[in-house]
Each structure stands twice: as structure tokens, then as C-alpha cells.
C-alpha positions in Angstrom: 120.9 -141.5 21.9 124.0 -139.9 20.7 127.0 -140.6 22.9 129.5 -137.8 23.2 133.3 -138.3 23.1 136.1 -136.4 24.8 139.8 -136.3 24.4 142.5 -133.8 25.0 141.6 -132.0 21.8 137.8 -132.6 21.8 135.4 -131.1 24.2 132.6 -132.9 26.0 129.4 -131.1 25.3 125.8 -132.0 26.3 122.6 -130.6 24.8 123.3 -127.9 22.2 123.2 -124.3 23.3 120.3 -123.3 21.1 117.7 -124.9 18.9 117.2 -123.9 15.3 114.2 -121.6 14.8 112.3 -122.0 11.5 110.9 -119.1 9.6 108.7 -119.9 6.5 109.6 -117.3 3.9 107.6 -118.7 1.1 104.8 -121.3 0.8 103.6 -123.5 -2.0 100.4 -122.9 -4.0 97.3 -125.1 -3.9 98.0 -126.4 -0.4 95.6 -128.9 1.1 93.5 -127.3 3.8 93.6 -129.6 6.9 91.9 -129.2 10.2 94.2 -130.5 13.0 91.9 -130.5 16.1 93.7 -130.2 19.5 93.9 -133.7 20.9 91.8 -134.3 24.0 94.1 -134.5 27.0 97.3 -133.4 25.2 98.0 -130.6 27.6 99.8 -133.2 29.7 102.3 -133.4 26.8 103.4 -129.9 26.1 103.5 -128.2 23.7 100.9 -130.6 22.5 100.8 -133.3 19.9 98.5 -131.4 17.5 100.7 -128.3 17.6 103.7 -130.2 16.4 101.8 -132.1 13.8 100.3 -128.9 12.4 103.7 -127.2 12.2 105.2 -130.2 10.5 102.5 -130.3 7.8 102.6 -126.6 7.2 106.4 -126.6 6.8 106.1 -129.2 4.0 104.4 -126.6 1.8 101.7 -129.1 0.9 99.3 -128.3 3.7 97.6 -125.3 5.1 96.4 -125.6 8.7 93.0 -124.1 9.3 92.6 -121.6 12.1 89.2 -122.6 13.6 87.4 -121.5 16.7 87.4 -123.9 19.6 85.0 -126.8 19.3 83.2 -128.0 22.4 83.4 -130.9 22.9 86.5 -131.5 20.9 86.1 -134.5 18.6 88.4 -137.4 19.1 89.4 -140.5 17.2 86.3 -142.3 18.4 83.8 -139.5 17.5 81.3 -139.7 14.8 82.3 -137.2 12.2 79.8 -134.9 10.6 81.6 -134.5 7.2 79.2 -131.8 6.0 80.1 -129.6 8.9 83.8 -129.9 8.3 83.4 -129.3 4.6 81.5 -126.1 5.5 84.6 -125.2 7.5 86.6 -125.5 4.3 88.6 -128.5 5.4 89.6 -131.1 2.9 91.1 -133.3 5.6 90.6 -133.7 9.3 92.9 -135.1 12.1 91.5 -135.9 15.5 92.9 -137.7 18.5 93.4 -138.0 22.2 96.1 -138.5 24.8 95.4 -140.5 27.9 97.7 -141.2 30.9 98.2 -144.9 31.8 98.7 -146.4 35.2 102.3 -147.1 34.5 103.1 -143.4 34.0 103.2 -143.5 30.2 100.6 -142.2 27.8 98.5 -143.6 25.0 98.0 -141.4 22.0 95.4 -142.3 19.5 94.5 -140.5 16.3 92.4 -140.9 13.2 92.7 -139.1 9.8 89.6 -138.4 7.7 89.2 -137.4 4.1 86.4 -134.8 4.3 85.9 -134.5 0.6 85.4 -138.3 0.1 83.7 -138.6 3.5 85.8 -141.5 4.7 88.3 -142.4 7.4 91.8 -143.0 6.1 93.1 -144.8 9.2 94.7 -144.2 12.5 97.2 -145.7 15.0 97.5 -145.9 18.8 101.0 -145.2 20.3 102.2 -145.9 23.8 104.9 -143.5 24.8 106.8 -141.8 27.6 106.4 -138.1 28.1 109.9 -137.5 26.6 108.7 -139.2 23.4 105.9 -136.8 22.6 107.7 -134.8 19.9 108.9 -138.0 18.2 105.4 -139.4 18.3 104.0 -136.2 16.8 106.5 -136.5 13.9 105.3 -140.0 13.3 101.7 -138.9 13.2 102.6 -136.2 10.7 104.5 -138.7 8.6 101.3 -140.9 8.5 99.1 -137.9 7.5 101.6 -136.8 4.8 101.9 -140.2 3.2 98.1 -140.9 3.3 97.3 -137.6 1.6 100.3 -137.2 -0.7 101.2 -140.8 -1.6 104.8 -140.1 -0.6 106.7 -140.8 2.6 107.1 -137.9 5.1 110.4 -136.8 6.4 109.3 -135.4 9.8 110.9 -138.3 11.7 114.3 -137.9 10.0 117.3 -136.0 11.4 119.8 -133.5 10.1 123.5 -132.9 10.9 125.4 -129.6 10.6 128.4 -127.8 12.0 128.2 -124.7 14.2 131.2 -122.4 14.9 131.0 -120.5 18.2 134.1 -118.4 18.7 137.0 -120.7 18.2 135.0 -123.9 18.8 133.4 -126.1 16.2 130.5 -128.4 17.0 129.1 -131.2 14.9 125.4 -131.3 15.9 122.6 -133.8 15.2 119.0 -132.6 15.4 115.4 -133.5 14.4 114.6 -132.4 10.9 113.1 -129.2 12.3 116.2 -128.4 14.4 114.6 -129.5 17.7 116.4 -131.9 20.2 119.8 -130.7 19.0 122.8 -132.6 20.5 126.5 -132.2 20.0 128.2 -135.3 18.8 131.6 -133.8 18.5 133.3 -130.6 19.5 136.8 -129.4 18.7 139.0 -126.3 18.6 139.9 -127.3 15.0 137.5 -127.3 12.0 135.0 -130.1 11.3 133.7 -130.2 7.7 131.9 -132.4 5.2 129.6 -134.5 7.4 127.6 -137.1 5.5 125.2 -139.7 6.8 125.6 -143.4 6.2 122.7 -145.0 4.3 121.4 -146.7 7.5 121.5 -143.4 9.5 123.6 -144.9 12.3 127.0 -143.3 11.4 128.4 -140.1 10.1 131.6 -139.7 8.1 133.3 -136.3 8.4 136.6 -134.5 8.1 138.3 -133.3 11.3 141.4 -131.1 11.5 142.1 -132.0 15.1 145.5 -133.5 14.1 146.4 -130.2 12.3 145.5 -131.8 8.9 142.3 -133.1 7.3 141.6 -136.7 8.3 138.4 -138.7 7.4 136.6 -140.3 10.4 133.5 -142.5 10.7 131.6 -141.8 13.9 129.0 -144.2 15.3 125.9 -142.4 16.7 124.9 -145.5 18.6 127.9 -145.7 21.0 129.9 -142.5 20.2 132.9 -144.6 19.0 134.8 -143.6 15.9 137.7 -144.7 13.8 140.0 -143.2 11.2 139.2 -144.1 7.6 141.7 -142.0 5.7 144.9 -140.4 7.2 147.4 -140.6 4.4 150.1 -138.2 3.5 148.7 -134.9 2.5 144.9 -134.1 2.5 142.1 -136.5 3.2 138.7 -135.1 2.5 135.2 -135.1 1.0 133.8 -138.6 2.0 130.8 -140.0 0.3 129.1 -143.3 1.1 128.2 -146.0 -1.4 124.5 -146.8 -1.2 125.2 -150.1 0.6 127.3 -148.4 3.3 130.3 -150.6 2.9 132.7 -148.2 1.2 133.3 -144.5 0.7 134.7 -142.4 -2.1 137.2 -139.9 -0.7 139.5 -137.3 -2.1 143.2 -137.8 -1.4 146.3 -135.9 -2.3 148.8 -138.7 -1.4 149.8 -139.1 -5.0 149.8 -135.4 -5.9 146.8 -133.1 -6.5 143.3 -133.9 -5.3 142.1 -137.2 -6.8 139.2 -139.6 -6.2 139.8 -142.9 -4.4 137.5 -145.7 -3.2 138.1 -147.1 0.3 136.4 -149.6 2.5 134.6 -148.3 5.6 137.3 -149.8 7.8 140.0 -147.9 6.0 141.3 -150.9 3.9 141.3 -151.5 0.2 142.3 -148.0 -1.1 141.9 -147.8 -4.9 142.3 -144.8 -7.2 139.3 -144.2 -9.4 140.6 -141.7 -12.0 143.8 -140.3 -13.3 144.1 -136.7 -14.3 146.2 -133.6 -13.6 143.0 -131.7 -12.6 141.5 -131.2 -9.2 138.7 -133.8 -8.7 136.6 -133.4 -5.6 133.1 -133.5 -3.9 132.1 -137.1 -5.0 128.5 -138.3 -4.6 127.1 -141.7 -5.7 124.0 -142.2 -7.7 121.2 -144.0 -5.8 121.9 -147.2 -7.8 125.6 -147.0 -7.0 126.6 -147.3 -10.6 127.9 -143.7 -11.1 129.8 -141.0 -9.2 129.1 -137.4 -9.7 132.0 -135.0 -8.8 133.4 -131.5 -9.2 136.5 -131.1 -11.5 138.3 -128.2 -13.1 139.6 -130.5 -15.9 137.8 -128.4 -18.5 139.4 -125.2 -17.2 136.6 -124.1 -14.8 134.8 -126.0 -12.0 132.1 -128.1 -13.5 130.3 -131.3 -12.5 131.1 -134.6 -14.1 129.9 -138.2 -14.0 131.9 -141.4 -14.2 131.3 -145.1 -13.6 131.6 -146.0 -9.9 134.2 -148.6 -10.8 136.3 -146.1 -12.6 136.3 -145.0 -16.2 136.1 -142.0 -18.5 134.2 -139.0 -16.9 131.6 -137.2 -18.9 130.7 -133.6 -18.2 127.2 -133.0 -16.9 126.9 -129.2 -16.4 127.3 -126.8 -19.3 125.4 -123.6 -18.3 127.7 -121.1 -16.6 131.4 -121.1 -15.7 131.2 -122.3 -12.1 129.1 -125.3 -11.0 130.1 -127.3 -7.8 128.8 -129.5 -5.0 126.7 -132.0 -6.9 123.9 -133.8 -5.0 121.8 -136.3 -6.8 118.1 -136.7 -5.8 117.0 -139.9 -4.2 115.2 -141.0 -7.4 118.3 -140.2 -9.5 116.4 -137.9 -11.8 117.6 -134.5 -10.8 120.9 -133.0 -9.7 121.2 -130.1 -7.2 124.4 -128.1 -7.1 125.8 -124.6 -6.5 126.0 -122.4 -9.5 127.4 -119.0 -9.9 124.6 -117.0 -11.4 125.1 -113.2 -12.0 127.8 -113.1 -9.4 125.6 -114.9 -6.8 126.2 -118.5 -5.7 122.8 -120.2 -5.7 121.2 -123.6 -5.6 120.4 -124.9 -9.1 118.5 -128.0 -10.1 119.2 -129.9 -13.3 116.7 -132.3 -14.8 119.0 -135.0 -16.1 116.4 -136.2 -18.7 115.5 -132.9 -20.4 118.6 -130.9 -19.4 116.5 -128.0 -18.0 118.1 -126.0 -15.3 116.2 -124.1 -12.6 117.7 -121.7 -10.0 115.9 -122.4 -6.8 117.1 -119.8 -4.4 117.4 -116.0 -4.4 120.2 -115.7 -1.9 123.8 -114.6 -2.6 126.1 -117.2 -1.0 124.6 -120.7 -0.8 126.6 -123.8 0.1 126.3 -127.5 0.7 122.9 -128.5 -0.7 121.4 -131.8 0.7 118.2 -133.5 -0.5 115.6 -134.7 2.0 115.2 -138.5 1.7 111.9 -138.1 -0.2 113.5 -135.6 -2.6 110.9 -132.9 -1.9 113.1 -130.5 -0.1 116.7 -129.3 -0.2 118.6 -128.3 2.9 121.4 -125.8 2.4 123.6 -123.3 4.2 123.5 -119.6 3.1 125.8 -116.8 4.3 124.1 -113.6 5.5 126.2 -110.9 6.9 129.2 -113.2 7.1 127.2 -115.6 9.3 126.0 -119.0 8.1 122.4 -120.0 8.6 120.5 -123.0 7.4 117.8 -122.7 4.8 115.5 -125.1 3.0 113.9 -124.9 -0.4 111.4 -127.2 -2.1 112.6 -129.0 -5.3 110.2 -126.9 -7.3 111.4 -123.7 -5.7 108.0 -122.6 -4.3 108.6 -123.3 -0.6 111.4 -121.5 1.3 112.3 -121.7 4.9 115.1 -120.4 7.1 116.5 -122.2 10.1 118.7 -120.1 12.3 120.4 -120.5 15.7 120.5 -117.7 18.2 124.3 -117.6 18.1 126.9 -119.2 16.0 127.9 -119.7 12.4 126.0 -122.7 11.0 127.4 -124.5 7.9 127.8 -127.9 6.3 124.2 -129.3 6.6 123.4 -132.9 5.6 119.9 -134.5 5.7 119.8 -138.0 7.1 118.0 -141.0 5.5 114.8 -142.7 6.3 115.2 -145.0 9.3 113.0 -147.7 10.8 
């Protein structure tokens, strides 16, 4: 549970005013057709476990939920499956289950996944849950299905963070990956920017202007407590966690210009990483912690560079185009997402670090702040439409596109949280 903080500057806010609505604007090819049968008894857990699971799988771009006429009686996890019948219904996979009330007021949800093509069960789990845990349980079931059928971990149980501006108020919100269950962790009349998840998913580092200047904070999502990490003379900005969560790279102007520094998570041990007369900003660590990618204009125009995490001579990484910023390295360290100016448009580009191939993933005009999902399959981003920021997502191959929009407010600065236990 996110605890909310309040001071003379900050506002206490409860559940967010509006959930994000997801619109799928493009879907991947060769999606696996899966039949998700309504779970017996799930009407007691609205909107229903199977409804959420189906939506999760379809949003991934890897699955296509089959629209089938009602089946009487509905098969459950204990039913004998007639695989030929389901193959005739064009299903490659089948998910069946049930939800049953327990005497203690909780529910037991059981499910079983079947490979229709190979005519075999792939496994299942039983969960005991409270009524308020139905959505989280459905996400876990979708993660199970995704991993069994794709061989990769699903991200349906992960969370995202983003900033919403409503009038003159800024809100740092935390939500499920699909925008549901949004809560406001911090609200202020001054800007909040650059949120970034700690590797364990229990903390957020961000920049707040509540003291009339940019200051870097670390905010615990377990108890709502926070502390200042960097509040030096001048600007303090662009925090980025080391993979072990003990330190951050930050951008400070305390020695003139915007330069990269390393700092411990408790604010001690400040050390400059590079010396130049250029503006160096937007650091991000490689997954192995050995390198830092960052944006710099040291070559005359904003480009992305890489340097050893302990300091050393930077090497330029991007060469196509005169404006490339906001580097985000994929979880496997093989590709780099960033914002590139392309024909006057600011779009998400993906660079294969091995073969140097660049692919433009989006077709929008003003993209910002790309963020990889923890399995590397999707990229969350903000895009500006009619001077209003909305969140979008695009698959790493560019085939699947989604838009997540709130009913009101300007949504920016998205960051996708890590896998958590």
C-alpha cells in the first residue's frame, strides 16, 4: 500500500481521480489464438477473473482472445477437455477455471492452462484471495499463461509511475501496468519530474521543485517516508539507480554547467564522473552496472554517449540524425531506446547495439521519456497530442501500439517498474 505524505507544500490525496483507459491502436501479427473461458462462479468477483486475463493477454500483442458462444456447462480446471472440439473452435490454447467462496469470506480461484495443439495440460495453480485482490490475482494468472506459452516472464503484475498535471497541481501517481488501481504518492503545486524506480520496486527517486529549485528525493512506497538525496547549490536533477540499488547517478550544476556525479542513496559520497565544458545529462546504467549511457552536446548537437560507470572517456553511441536524447537501455542490454528527431518529429527510436541498425518505432510527433517493460517487450512513453500529454506503449518490434489516456490532466514522465516478488 502506498502511504501518502502531506506538508504545507504537499497535498494529501487519496485514490487518483481517473484511471487510465487503454486503446489498442495496432496489434501484432501471428498472435496465438487462445480461448479464455469464463471462470465458473467468477460473477462474485467483478468484472470477472477471465475478463481481466483476456484483456492482459490481448494487450501484449502475442495473443488473440477468441470470441466464442457460451458453453453449457462451462468447463473448469477439473473438467476433462475434448481437445478436438477446441481445435475445431480454432483455439491453440485454452484457459479454464473456477472461483468459489470460502467459509472465511475469502475466495479460492483455481485455473488450468491447456495446449490444444499438443493436447496436453501445461499446469495450473490455486489462489486464496480477498475480494479486493481479484485484479491482482488475474494479473498473476495472465503472467503464468504468458510465460508458459511464450517462454518469457509476463509483466501484468508490474506497476508504472507517471506525473499528471491538473491545473496548477502536479501528482506523482503509481498504478498497475494497465493504469488500474491508480494512487497518488505525492502531490504538489510545484513541478515533479524524472521519477525512476529502484531495482527492488520499493522506492522511487524523483526531482521536486517544492523548494523553488530542483532537488532529488528518494520516496519509500512502503511507508511513504522520503529523504533528500541531492540538494546542492544550483540544479539537482535526472536521478538514475545503479542495478544494485545502493547508489544513483545524478546531474548537478554545483561546479558549473550540468555534469554527471555518483552519489550514495543516503546522499553521501558525492563523486564527479566526467569533466567537460558540455552539458551532460539523462544518465542510465547498463543492466550489468558497468556502463552509463547519457545525453551530451559535447559534439555540438545532443547525442547519446557511453562511459564506464566508474568514470572514464565517453564514446559516442548515436550517429544518425542531429538530435538524439533520453537513452534507455533494454533489460538484456542489447538495444537502446531513445528520442530522435526524425523529419521534424520527435519519435522513439531503437538502436541494435550489435549491428547498429536503427528503427523508428512510433508515428507520433512529440514523444518523450521512453521506458522499457522489465521483460523488454514493450516501451512505455509519453506523447503530446494537442498540447496535452498522454501515455502510449509500443512493442520493441514496433508492431503493437497502445494509448493510455486519463479523462483529464496532462500525463508525462512515465517509468515502468521492475519485476517484484
